[in-house]
Structures are given as structure tokens and as C-alpha cells.
N, C-alpha and C positions, 0 to 999 in steps of 0.2 A: 088521568089528570097529568099535565106538565108542571113541573115544580119550577117557581121563576128562581133566577139568581141574581142577588145583586151586584150591579157593575162597581160598586164603590170598595174600595179596601178595607179589609178590617180594622186597619190603624188609620183611617182617616181622620186628617186635623179637623179639630173642633173649629166651627165657626164662630163661637161666641154667641152671648145673649146680651140685650141691651139691661142696662140698670138704671132706673130713676129713682132719686130723693126728691120729694116735692115736700116744701113747707116744714123741714124738720125744725123742731123745736127741743132745745134740753137745756135744762136749768139745775144749778147747784144751789140752793138758797138764793141769795139775789145776784148771782154769777149766771149769765147766761152763756152757756158754752157753744149752742146752736140758736141761731136768730134768724129763722124763717129760711134756712138754708135749701136750696134747689138746685140738683145736679144731676146731669144726665150723660152717662157713658154708651156710647155706640157699641154694638157689637164686636168685640174682639179688640177696641181700642184699650191703651195704656194712658190713663189720666192720672199725673200726680197732684196732689195737694200740698201746697207750700204755705208756709206761714210761721209767724215766731211762737213761741211757747204761750199755750193758754188761748190761741186763736180757734181752736173746735177741730181742728182737722183729724185727730185721734179719735176724738168722740164722734165725729161721723162715720170713720172706719168701723168703730165698736159698733153704733146703730146699726151699719150695715151688716156686721158680723153677727149681731143678735145679742153681743155682750153687754149692750147697753138698750134700754127701751126709751123712745122719744117721748116727750111728753105730748108732742103733737106731730102731724104730717104722716107721709105714707113711704113704704119702701117697697118698690116693684122690680123684681128679677125675672127676665124673660117674661114678662107680661103678667106674671103670679106677685098677689100682694102678699108679701112676707112680714111686715111690720109687725105682727105678734107671733110668729112662728119661731120655735125654740132653734137655737144655734145648731144643735145636731140634727136638725131636718131640712136646713138653708143649702146645703150642698155647694159650700164654699172652702176655698182651701186658704191658709193663713200663714204667714212668716213673720215671726217678732224680730224685735232688736235682739233679745236674748235668745239663742238658737234652740232651746228647749227639746234638746235630742235626750232620749233616754239613755242613760250612761250606761246600763246593764245591756244595753242592745247594741249589736253591729250596724255600720250604715245599712245594709240590706234589710236588716230585721226592722230599723227605724221606719225605712221606706214602706215597708210590707204592713206596718201596724194597722193604718187606717183601712188598707184591703182586708185584712183580718177581721175587723171589726165590720166589715159589710159582709162576712162571712164567704169570701171568694176562695176557691178550693187553693190548695197549696202551689200548685204546679202554675197555676194563674197567676198568683202572687210574686212566684218568684221570675216569672218570663216578665210582668210588669216592672217589677223592681231592677231587674238586668237593663230595661230600656230606658228607665229613668236615671241610673247610674250613669248610663252610656251619655244620657243628654247633657247632664251636667258634669261630664268629661272625669267621672270617679269609679270608672269600672274596677280600677286596681286597688281601690280603698274598700271595697266591699266589705270586708270581714275586718274592718277595723272598727275599734269602737271612739266614742268621741275624745277621750282623752290622748288616743293617739293620732289625732287629726288636728290640723291647724284650724284658726277661726274661721278662715275664708272656706276651707275644705267643708267644715261643721254646717256652715250658712248654706253651702250647696246641696247639703242631704237635706236640711231642712225645707229647701225650695223644691227639691226632688218629692221628698214626703208629701208637699202639699200639693203637687201636680198629680201624683201616682193616682189620685182617686178619680180624676178627670173632674174638677169643679167647674160650676159654671161659671163662677168668678174668682179671683186670686186677689187677696188681699195681702198688702207689704206693709208693714207698721215699722217705719225706720229699721230697716232690715241691714243696713250697712254701716250704721253709726258706730259701733262698736269693733270695727276694723281699720287697721293701719291705712293710711292714704293711697298707697299704691295696691294693695289689695281692694281697697273699696272701689276704686276706678276700675280695675280689673273685672271685680265683680258685677258692678252695675251693668258693663257691657254684656257680659253674660247673662244677665236677666233679661235684657231686652232683646238679645237673639234667642233666647229660648221663649220668652213671650210671643215673637213674631212667627216662630216656628211653631209653637202650639197653639196659636190663636185664641187664648183664654183671653176675656174682658179683665181688666187689672186695674186696680185702685191703689196707687203708691203714695204713702205719706213719709214725708221728709220736710227737713228744716234746712237742708242742704240745696242751696239753688242751682249752682251746678250740677246736682246730681238730678233734679227734677228737668232741667233743661236739656240734659243729655239723653233721658230714656223716654221722655213722655211724647205721647203724639198732641196732648194737650196739657196744659199748666193751669192750675187755678189757685189763684194766690188768695189766702183767707184772713179775714181780720175782724175778731170780734164776733165769732161767730158766722159771718157773711162771707161771701164769695165776692172780693172786691174787683176781681178780673179772671176771666177763664179765656184762654187762647192757646193757639200753638207758640211753640216757645219761640219763634222768631220775632212774631205781632207783640207776644208779650214783652219781649226786649225792647223793641223797636218803637212800639205804639203805645206806650202803659197809658191807661184812663186816669191814673191819679199819681199824684205826688208820693202816696204809699208805696204803690207798684214800682214805680220807678226808682225809689231808694232800696225797698227791698230785693229787687232782683237787679243784680249787677252794681255797679260803683256808679253814683251819680254826683256831680258838679253841680251846685248852686250857684249860680251867677245873676246877679242885678242886673236888670233889662228894662225896657220899655215896650210895651205891647202896642200895636197899630190894629190888630185885629186878627189878621191871617199872618202876621208875620211881627218880629220884634227885634228891636235894636240891644244888641250885647256885645260887651268888649269891642264896639264902634263898629261892627259889622253886623247885618241884616240876616236872620236865620227865619225859615218858614217854621210855623207853629203846627202842633198838631190837634185833630180835633178835641173839644174840650178844655182847651186853655183860656186862660183869662184874656178877655177881648181888649180890654182899653187900660192904660194908665201902667204903673210902677209894678213890677211883676218879678217873680224869681224864675229865671229861665234854669231849666234841668237838662243838663248838657252830659253826655257819656266821654270817658276819657278819649276813646278814640277818635271822637268828632272834634276834636282840639287839635291844634298845631302849636309845636313851642320852636321860637325861632331865637338862636343868640343874638344880641341887640344891644350894645353898651348903653343905648338910649331908651331901651325899654323900660316899659313902666311896672313891670314885676320881677322879682326875684326867685332864683332857684332854692329850695329848702332841703331837696336832696333827690339824688339819681339812684335808680336801683335797677341793676341787670338780673332779669327773671326767666332769662332762657329764651324763649320763642319771641319775646318782646322785651321793652324797658319800661320803666315809669319813671317820671319825671315830676315831682310835688313841688308847686310853685304857691308864693306868696304874692298874691295880685294886689293885695291891699284891700281895707275893708270887708274882711270876712274870713269864711274858713280857707284853707289852702286849697288850691285846686290841682287835680291829677290830671297828667296827661300821659296816654300809652304814645310809645314812639317805637320805631324799629331797634332792635337790640343792637345794632352796630349803631346807633347813634346816641346811645348812652354816653359815650367818650367825649361827646362836646359838649357837657354840661358838668357843672360841679356846683357845690352850694356856694352862695352868695353872686353868681353870675346874673348879669341882668338880661332879660328875655323880653319877647311878645308873643302873647298869646292872641291865637286868632281861630275862630269857629269854622269848620270846614263845610257847612253849608246843608248839613243833615237836617231834618225837620226835628223840632224839639218840643216839649211839653213846657208850658209857663203857668204858673201858679199865683193867683192874686197876692200882692204885698211882697215887697222886697223883704229879704231877712238877711240878717248878718249870719 
């Protein structure tokens, strides 16, 4: 009898599994944390849930993790119904905002912990821990304890520990919010690199819009327990379906205009309107700072409030009269042309915008 040999390498990258949350509801008294939430993650996809505090994003993650039970709905992972399956039987890896490392264990021992619970032999645990330490760039820190590592290093160990058990799904609950800005940017890029390399389906919960847009294949914006919109970062930013999404993702100016159906008049110019815009009459047109130009003009109808140099670009805040100040993004070299009190003219650049009914101050 001839033995067959697998052509796949022993360390083949997992392909990920599909995740489906269908009709999830979760209430705390009169508060509806989840209100008929339906969400699907494709195998190997990283989806970020974004939204204000209390919107339900963490509750959704906790229901998927088995840390909370939905009042209604169904949770499937890899085609299996896990709705009432205990947390320790779900084969999920989770990284929290707090690093949650065991202080009496070294980085290597923390990573080996989940493997030890699964009764893996010591030599296999050590090999796997070494692979994970290398993956997160901490091989030299293997024998350090938590108090001997920086916050960023501790969070890398927490990520390595979650991945060591080769989970079906990786859950990240605000994993970077306790870190300073520079480390947060570095580690978010590392998380994305590692997720792509390992191929694990991942749900990432954050309140930081830049973080979500930077790492995710798709971003879901939540509001009052529901998904307001889920789309690629590019589509979410450039084609928001509601004023809530437009306001929450990026900076948005609200300008008084008049809708004519597929276009609107704003600041004396005509701009195309996105699908879902108010069709006729007085509207508020939502315009991004980079979709406006500001020009020095002694006879202009607007006044510069402030001009800020921000490195890669500049920001000019303008009082256009009759509403909140308008923010315009300009090339950093152009900032020197503007000073508070200068008269200027504002002009839309022509990119499509979203219009909502009723002009507002």
C-alpha cells in the first residue's frame, strides 16, 4: 500500500472562514444596543466597525465572541451555528484594549498559554511561540515580562497570543486606544500586515475613523444598534449614504444650497449630487474640505478665521456668513497666502456631494 503525501506545506496560511451575524438584537432594559443587526464577513476579510460610544459595535463583537448572548438572531462561523455555543468552544482569538497579559509570565509563556490549555506538547508550544514572536517582531523580547516592555510591545504579545492558537476568527476590541499616537499608527499598520499574512477573518472595533479607514477591507458605520452603511473605505468616504455617515467619517462642511434633482447650486457653482440626495428645494450640501478651493480676493464674500500648517497639507477656516465656519484643505505651501481677516472667495471643485433636505445654520 502506497502512502499519500500532502503537497501543502505544514505551515500553509489559513484561508479564513465566513462569518454571518443575522438579525441580532440585544437590549439592556429600554436601551437597544443591537437592533436587527445583519453583517457578513467574507473569508479572510478584515471588517472594522466604527461609530460613537453606545452605537452597539462592541456589543456586536462580544456577541460574536460569546461573551454576551443576543436576545434574538443567529451567529454563524464557517457555516456552523455558534449562537448558543460557549466562548471556549468557539475557536476565536481576541485582543482587548487592555493588554491583559499575565504579569508573572514572560512574553513566550503568555503566547504559549492558549496552546498549553489545548494540551499541545512542550516542543510544539515553544516552536509555535517562536514563530509568533518572529511574526510580531519581538523575538528579542521573548524572555521579558510585561512590566519590562512598552505598551506597544505588550499589545504585540497580546496579538501573538491570540494568533498562536490559529483561531477561525480574530476579534480586536479597540486594541490601540491605550497607546500614544505614533505607536498607534505603527501598530495598526503591523496588525494589517500580519492579518494579510496569516489570512484570518477579522472583526476590528474602533471609534477612530482614521484607524478604521487605514486597516479595513470594509468599514461599517453603526448608529443606535444598526449598520448605517458598510462599504470599502474609499466608497464610505466619497459616497456616504447619509449625513450621519458623512459627518462621522472625515470632516464635512454644511453649505446652504438649492437642489435641482441631480445637481445643486452652492456658493454660486453647480455640483453633482450623490444618489440618495434630496431632490428639490432648499438643501444642505455636504462638502469635504479638499473639495473646495479658497482664493485671496479683496472683494470676496468670505473672511479667513484661521490658517494652520499641518505638515503634508494646510487648513484654512473661513467665515462664509450665515452658518458654521467652513474648513478648506490647501497645499501646505499655500498657507502663507492667508491670514486671519483676509477676504477670500470659496469655490467647489466639482466633485459629487450629498445633499440633505432643509438648509440648516
